[in-house]
Phi, psi and omega in degrees: 000324182295321172301314183306312180291327179293330175287328184287326182292333180256013180288148181291139182226140173229131186228146178257005180106195193282323183236147177261014178241138174231148180236136183223151181275143171309136182067020178247174180257143179223143182268130172248097186283148176199129179227158180227157177222149182202123184285333183261005180085185183214160169207132190051040181296143184244131172234147185219140171249130180238140176261124180056036173067351179239320181276115183288122181247338174208144184215117183219163180232149181229116175300310179193172184304329182284354188233152176279166177296149171235149190287135172251320179187144173202169171287142181298336181276358185252127177232135180284130182229005178281191170199143184242001178264356177270205179291315182263139172274080184272124178238042180282160185223167178232130180259121185273142172060054180304136182243168174298326184289349182275347177299135183160201181264128167244135182241127177260109189248137186224134167233136193239098176308328184292340178247058182039053180061032178301145184228142175211158178214163175215152186240143179226143186251133181249133181240131183245124186240160181281321176207151182286129172265132177283139180291139180277102185273007183305312181294320176297325175289325177295313183289325174296319180295313183294316175300316175298322172305312183294323180290320178299318181297314178305312181300311176302319180301309182297322178295315178299317179297314171311308175305312182291316176300326172293318172308312184291322181294320185293321180301314183285331178285325180294314184301316186298322182299311186301311185295320179300317185292322186291314185292346176265004178301143178273117185268010190302312184295335178280341177070023184276158184298145179082001180281178186272356180295141181282134179268132176299141170289141187295144178300145177284151180274000000 
């Protein structure tokens, strides 16, 4: 198991970023991103870009980390824009003057002889459109408005509840004060039994 984990740690990895879809306007230039990582470094590394798995549109080699890639072959409309001497091993390309026929699957393939010819690839899908359509946020705005309204009503309800409870508490405290005051009345003037008025002793027989 330990050897297995060790092997995985040094495996070649290729990535096209967080999303594997790209949209481009007809007749525009589009970036097709790709980077690779390897923990043990590379030597005479070979990378190739394919369109729809079969058509090679860019082929390059990198001697070592100290040197930039050199071109082996490419489609005239493809330009290499990456760099492998910096922090990231960037082997991205730009497809110029995009046409509707360019829509499809683009595969970035890497082979590293230093890792016993380990190979890995990542795929990105290109969609070509006549014009960019702005996203309709009406539904989102409605949802946000409804949720915001409900939160506002909830806050208002809580405030009203607090005010009502405060008023009820004050009213109850007032009644308690009245009851205490009533139970402490001096009944002397009324001459009631149990009052503070002095009672005459019964006549002796």
